[in-house]
mmCIF file of the N, C-alpha and C atoms, coordinates in Angstrom:
data_MODEL
# 
_entry.id   MODEL 
# 
loop_
_atom_site.group_PDB 
_atom_site.id 
_atom_site.type_symbol 
_atom_site.label_atom_id 
_atom_site.label_alt_id 
_atom_site.label_comp_id 
_atom_site.label_asym_id 
_atom_site.label_entity_id 
_atom_site.label_seq_id 
_atom_site.pdbx_PDB_ins_code 
_atom_site.Cartn_x 
_atom_site.Cartn_y 
_atom_site.Cartn_z 
_atom_site.occupancy 
_atom_site.B_iso_or_equiv 
_atom_site.pdbx_formal_charge 
_atom_site.auth_seq_id 
_atom_site.auth_comp_id 
_atom_site.auth_asym_id 
_atom_site.auth_atom_id 
_atom_site.pdbx_PDB_model_num 
ATOM 1   N N  . MET A 1 1  ? -2.823  -6.644  4.658  1.00 0.00 ? 1  MET A N  1 
ATOM 2   C CA . MET A 1 1  ? -3.119  -7.923  5.311  1.00 0.00 ? 1  MET A CA 1 
ATOM 3   C C  . MET A 1 1  ? -2.937  -7.771  6.827  1.00 0.00 ? 1  MET A C  1 
ATOM 4   N N  . ALA A 1 2  ? -3.888  -8.266  7.581  1.00 0.00 ? 2  ALA A N  1 
ATOM 5   C CA . ALA A 1 2  ? -3.859  -8.082  9.034  1.00 0.00 ? 2  ALA A CA 1 
ATOM 6   C C  . ALA A 1 2  ? -2.770  -8.931  9.674  1.00 0.00 ? 2  ALA A C  1 
ATOM 7   N N  . THR A 1 3  ? -2.180  -8.386  10.722 1.00 0.00 ? 3  THR A N  1 
ATOM 8   C CA . THR A 1 3  ? -1.158  -9.140  11.447 1.00 0.00 ? 3  THR A CA 1 
ATOM 9   C C  . THR A 1 3  ? -1.825  -10.158 12.364 1.00 0.00 ? 3  THR A C  1 
ATOM 10  N N  . ARG A 1 4  ? -1.018  -11.050 12.923 1.00 0.00 ? 4  ARG A N  1 
ATOM 11  C CA . ARG A 1 4  ? -1.581  -12.076 13.801 1.00 0.00 ? 4  ARG A CA 1 
ATOM 12  C C  . ARG A 1 4  ? -2.247  -11.437 15.022 1.00 0.00 ? 4  ARG A C  1 
ATOM 13  N N  . HIS A 1 5  ? -1.634  -10.373 15.535 1.00 0.00 ? 5  HIS A N  1 
ATOM 14  C CA . HIS A 1 5  ? -2.196  -9.704  16.717 1.00 0.00 ? 5  HIS A CA 1 
ATOM 15  C C  . HIS A 1 5  ? -3.546  -9.080  16.388 1.00 0.00 ? 5  HIS A C  1 
ATOM 16  N N  . GLU A 1 6  ? -3.637  -8.431  15.235 1.00 0.00 ? 6  GLU A N  1 
ATOM 17  C CA . GLU A 1 6  ? -4.894  -7.795  14.841 1.00 0.00 ? 6  GLU A CA 1 
ATOM 18  C C  . GLU A 1 6  ? -5.985  -8.838  14.640 1.00 0.00 ? 6  GLU A C  1 
ATOM 19  N N  . CYS A 1 7  ? -5.607  -9.981  14.103 1.00 0.00 ? 7  CYS A N  1 
ATOM 20  C CA . CYS A 1 7  ? -6.584  -11.052 13.918 1.00 0.00 ? 7  CYS A CA 1 
ATOM 21  C C  . CYS A 1 7  ? -7.088  -11.538 15.273 1.00 0.00 ? 7  CYS A C  1 
ATOM 22  N N  . ALA A 1 8  ? -6.176  -11.641 16.240 1.00 0.00 ? 8  ALA A N  1 
ATOM 23  C CA . ALA A 1 8  ? -6.555  -12.098 17.576 1.00 0.00 ? 8  ALA A CA 1 
ATOM 24  C C  . ALA A 1 8  ? -7.516  -11.107 18.224 1.00 0.00 ? 8  ALA A C  1 
ATOM 25  N N  . VAL A 1 9  ? -7.223  -9.817  18.072 1.00 0.00 ? 9  VAL A N  1 
ATOM 26  C CA . VAL A 1 9  ? -8.095  -8.792  18.650 1.00 0.00 ? 9  VAL A CA 1 
ATOM 27  C C  . VAL A 1 9  ? -9.465  -8.843  17.988 1.00 0.00 ? 9  VAL A C  1 
ATOM 28  N N  . GLU A 1 10 ? -9.481  -8.985  16.692 1.00 0.00 ? 10 GLU A N  1 
ATOM 29  C CA . GLU A 1 10 ? -10.749 -9.036  15.967 1.00 0.00 ? 10 GLU A CA 1 
ATOM 30  C C  . GLU A 1 10 ? -11.555 -10.250 16.399 1.00 0.00 ? 10 GLU A C  1 
ATOM 31  N N  . PHE A 1 11 ? -10.873 -11.373 16.601 1.00 0.00 ? 11 PHE A N  1 
ATOM 32  C CA . PHE A 1 11 ? -11.558 -12.593 17.014 1.00 0.00 ? 11 PHE A CA 1 
ATOM 33  C C  . PHE A 1 11 ? -12.133 -12.437 18.417 1.00 0.00 ? 11 PHE A C  1 
ATOM 34  N N  . LYS A 1 12 ? -11.342 -11.850 19.312 1.00 0.00 ? 12 LYS A N  1 
ATOM 35  C CA . LYS A 1 12 ? -11.794 -11.724 20.703 1.00 0.00 ? 12 LYS A CA 1 
ATOM 36  C C  . LYS A 1 12 ? -12.950 -10.742 20.839 1.00 0.00 ? 12 LYS A C  1 
ATOM 37  N N  . THR A 1 13 ? -13.068 -9.807  19.918 1.00 0.00 ? 13 THR A N  1 
ATOM 38  C CA . THR A 1 13 ? -14.150 -8.835  19.996 1.00 0.00 ? 13 THR A CA 1 
ATOM 39  C C  . THR A 1 13 ? -15.344 -9.260  19.152 1.00 0.00 ? 13 THR A C  1 
ATOM 40  N N  . SER A 1 14 ? -15.240 -10.412 18.508 1.00 0.00 ? 14 SER A N  1 
ATOM 41  C CA . SER A 1 14 ? -16.343 -10.888 17.681 1.00 0.00 ? 14 SER A CA 1 
ATOM 42  C C  . SER A 1 14 ? -17.425 -11.511 18.558 1.00 0.00 ? 14 SER A C  1 
ATOM 43  N N  . PRO A 1 15 ? -18.670 -11.529 18.102 1.00 0.00 ? 15 PRO A N  1 
ATOM 44  C CA . PRO A 1 15 ? -19.783 -12.069 18.899 1.00 0.00 ? 15 PRO A CA 1 
ATOM 45  C C  . PRO A 1 15 ? -19.570 -13.524 19.308 1.00 0.00 ? 15 PRO A C  1 
ATOM 46  N N  . SER A 1 16 ? -18.825 -14.275 18.516 1.00 0.00 ? 16 SER A N  1 
ATOM 47  C CA . SER A 1 16 ? -18.650 -15.701 18.801 1.00 0.00 ? 16 SER A CA 1 
ATOM 48  C C  . SER A 1 16 ? -17.629 -15.948 19.901 1.00 0.00 ? 16 SER A C  1 
ATOM 49  N N  . TRP A 1 17 ? -16.874 -14.909 20.290 1.00 0.00 ? 17 TRP A N  1 
ATOM 50  C CA . TRP A 1 17 ? -15.820 -15.098 21.292 1.00 0.00 ? 17 TRP A CA 1 
ATOM 51  C C  . TRP A 1 17 ? -16.393 -15.533 22.636 1.00 0.00 ? 17 TRP A C  1 
ATOM 52  N N  . GLU A 1 18 ? -17.521 -14.941 23.058 1.00 0.00 ? 18 GLU A N  1 
ATOM 53  C CA . GLU A 1 18 ? -18.118 -15.307 24.350 1.00 0.00 ? 18 GLU A CA 1 
ATOM 54  C C  . GLU A 1 18 ? -18.509 -16.780 24.369 1.00 0.00 ? 18 GLU A C  1 
ATOM 55  N N  . SER A 1 19 ? -19.127 -17.247 23.307 1.00 0.00 ? 19 SER A N  1 
ATOM 56  C CA . SER A 1 19 ? -19.516 -18.661 23.257 1.00 0.00 ? 19 SER A CA 1 
ATOM 57  C C  . SER A 1 19 ? -18.289 -19.557 23.188 1.00 0.00 ? 19 SER A C  1 
ATOM 58  N N  . THR A 1 20 ? -17.223 -19.061 22.550 1.00 0.00 ? 20 THR A N  1 
ATOM 59  C CA . THR A 1 20 ? -15.984 -19.842 22.477 1.00 0.00 ? 20 THR A CA 1 
ATOM 60  C C  . THR A 1 20 ? -15.382 -20.002 23.863 1.00 0.00 ? 20 THR A C  1 
ATOM 61  N N  . LYS A 1 21 ? -15.380 -18.926 24.649 1.00 0.00 ? 21 LYS A N  1 
ATOM 62  C CA . LYS A 1 21 ? -14.836 -19.007 26.010 1.00 0.00 ? 21 LYS A CA 1 
ATOM 63  C C  . LYS A 1 21 ? -15.647 -19.984 26.847 1.00 0.00 ? 21 LYS A C  1 
ATOM 64  N N  . ARG A 1 22 ? -16.984 -19.971 26.670 1.00 0.00 ? 22 ARG A N  1 
ATOM 65  C CA . ARG A 1 22 ? -17.822 -20.907 27.432 1.00 0.00 ? 22 ARG A CA 1 
ATOM 66  C C  . ARG A 1 22 ? -17.486 -22.336 27.046 1.00 0.00 ? 22 ARG A C  1 
ATOM 67  N N  . SER A 1 23 ? -17.249 -22.554 25.761 1.00 0.00 ? 23 SER A N  1 
ATOM 68  C CA . SER A 1 23 ? -16.907 -23.907 25.308 1.00 0.00 ? 23 SER A CA 1 
ATOM 69  C C  . SER A 1 23 ? -15.591 -24.360 25.920 1.00 0.00 ? 23 SER A C  1 
ATOM 70  N N  . LEU A 1 24 ? -14.613 -23.454 25.962 1.00 0.00 ? 24 LEU A N  1 
ATOM 71  C CA . LEU A 1 24 ? -13.310 -23.803 26.533 1.00 0.00 ? 24 LEU A CA 1 
ATOM 72  C C  . LEU A 1 24 ? -13.440 -24.128 28.016 1.00 0.00 ? 24 LEU A C  1 
ATOM 73  N N  . ARG A 1 25 ? -14.267 -23.365 28.729 1.00 0.00 ? 25 ARG A N  1 
ATOM 74  C CA . ARG A 1 25 ? -14.464 -23.634 30.162 1.00 0.00 ? 25 ARG A CA 1 
ATOM 75  C C  . ARG A 1 25 ? -15.130 -24.990 30.344 1.00 0.00 ? 25 ARG A C  1 
ATOM 76  N N  . ALA A 1 26 ? -16.099 -25.295 29.504 1.00 0.00 ? 26 ALA A N  1 
ATOM 77  C CA . ALA A 1 26 ? -16.794 -26.581 29.602 1.00 0.00 ? 26 ALA A CA 1 
ATOM 78  C C  . ALA A 1 26 ? -15.825 -27.732 29.350 1.00 0.00 ? 26 ALA A C  1 
ATOM 79  N N  . ILE A 1 27 ? -14.919 -27.534 28.387 1.00 0.00 ? 27 ILE A N  1 
ATOM 80  C CA . ILE A 1 27 ? -13.931 -28.573 28.071 1.00 0.00 ? 27 ILE A CA 1 
ATOM 81  C C  . ILE A 1 27 ? -13.008 -28.784 29.262 1.00 0.00 ? 27 ILE A C  1 
ATOM 82  N N  . ARG A 1 28 ? -12.589 -27.696 29.896 1.00 0.00 ? 28 ARG A N  1 
ATOM 83  C CA . ARG A 1 28 ? -11.690 -27.816 31.050 1.00 0.00 ? 28 ARG A CA 1 
ATOM 84  C C  . ARG A 1 28 ? -12.383 -28.543 32.194 1.00 0.00 ? 28 ARG A C  1 
ATOM 85  N N  . LYS A 1 29 ? -13.672 -28.256 32.397 1.00 0.00 ? 29 LYS A N  1 
ATOM 86  C CA . LYS A 1 29 ? -14.405 -28.881 33.502 1.00 0.00 ? 29 LYS A CA 1 
ATOM 87  C C  . LYS A 1 29 ? -14.658 -30.354 33.221 1.00 0.00 ? 29 LYS A C  1 
ATOM 88  N N  . SER A 1 30 ? -14.962 -30.683 31.984 1.00 0.00 ? 30 SER A N  1 
ATOM 89  C CA . SER A 1 30 ? -15.269 -32.073 31.650 1.00 0.00 ? 30 SER A CA 1 
ATOM 90  C C  . SER A 1 30 ? -14.006 -32.921 31.564 1.00 0.00 ? 30 SER A C  1 
ATOM 91  N N  . LYS A 1 31 ? -12.848 -32.277 31.302 1.00 0.00 ? 31 LYS A N  1 
ATOM 92  C CA . LYS A 1 31 ? -11.589 -33.021 31.205 1.00 0.00 ? 31 LYS A CA 1 
ATOM 93  C C  . LYS A 1 31 ? -10.529 -32.369 32.097 1.00 0.00 ? 31 LYS A C  1 
ATOM 94  N N  . PRO A 1 32 ? -10.662 -32.505 33.412 1.00 0.00 ? 32 PRO A N  1 
ATOM 95  C CA . PRO A 1 32 ? -9.718  -31.851 34.329 1.00 0.00 ? 32 PRO A CA 1 
ATOM 96  C C  . PRO A 1 32 ? -8.309  -32.416 34.232 1.00 0.00 ? 32 PRO A C  1 
ATOM 97  N N  . GLN A 1 33 ? -8.175  -33.644 33.760 1.00 0.00 ? 33 GLN A N  1 
ATOM 98  C CA . GLN A 1 33 ? -6.847  -34.255 33.678 1.00 0.00 ? 33 GLN A CA 1 
ATOM 99  C C  . GLN A 1 33 ? -6.061  -33.705 32.492 1.00 0.00 ? 33 GLN A C  1 
ATOM 100 N N  . ARG A 1 34 ? -6.757  -33.121 31.513 1.00 0.00 ? 34 ARG A N  1 
ATOM 101 C CA . ARG A 1 34 ? -6.065  -32.560 30.349 1.00 0.00 ? 34 ARG A CA 1 
ATOM 102 C C  . ARG A 1 34 ? -6.135  -31.045 30.409 1.00 0.00 ? 34 ARG A C  1 
ATOM 103 N N  . LYS A 1 35 ? -4.989  -30.392 30.294 1.00 0.00 ? 35 LYS A N  1 
ATOM 104 C CA . LYS A 1 35 ? -4.956  -28.933 30.354 1.00 0.00 ? 35 LYS A CA 1 
ATOM 105 C C  . LYS A 1 35 ? -4.682  -28.356 28.964 1.00 0.00 ? 35 LYS A C  1 
ATOM 106 N N  . PRO A 1 36 ? -5.697  -27.767 28.321 1.00 0.00 ? 36 PRO A N  1 
ATOM 107 C CA . PRO A 1 36 ? -5.504  -27.160 26.998 1.00 0.00 ? 36 PRO A CA 1 
ATOM 108 C C  . PRO A 1 36 ? -4.615  -25.932 27.072 1.00 0.00 ? 36 PRO A C  1 
ATOM 109 N N  . ASN A 1 37 ? -3.683  -25.821 26.145 1.00 0.00 ? 37 ASN A N  1 
ATOM 110 C CA . ASN A 1 37 ? -2.763  -24.679 26.151 1.00 0.00 ? 37 ASN A CA 1 
ATOM 111 C C  . ASN A 1 37 ? -3.382  -23.499 25.414 1.00 0.00 ? 37 ASN A C  1 
ATOM 112 N N  . VAL A 1 38 ? -4.500  -22.998 25.958 1.00 0.00 ? 38 VAL A N  1 
ATOM 113 C CA . VAL A 1 38 ? -5.185  -21.868 25.334 1.00 0.00 ? 38 VAL A CA 1 
ATOM 114 C C  . VAL A 1 38 ? -5.109  -20.665 26.254 1.00 0.00 ? 38 VAL A C  1 
# 
């Protein structure tokens, strides 16, 4: 069973990671008063 770190690495190297980062940036820009702990 994969550890939490290995899961994180696998997620960050997955094709969906780039789109996820763009979504997070868009959320930060649209809601500057709220800071997501990501």
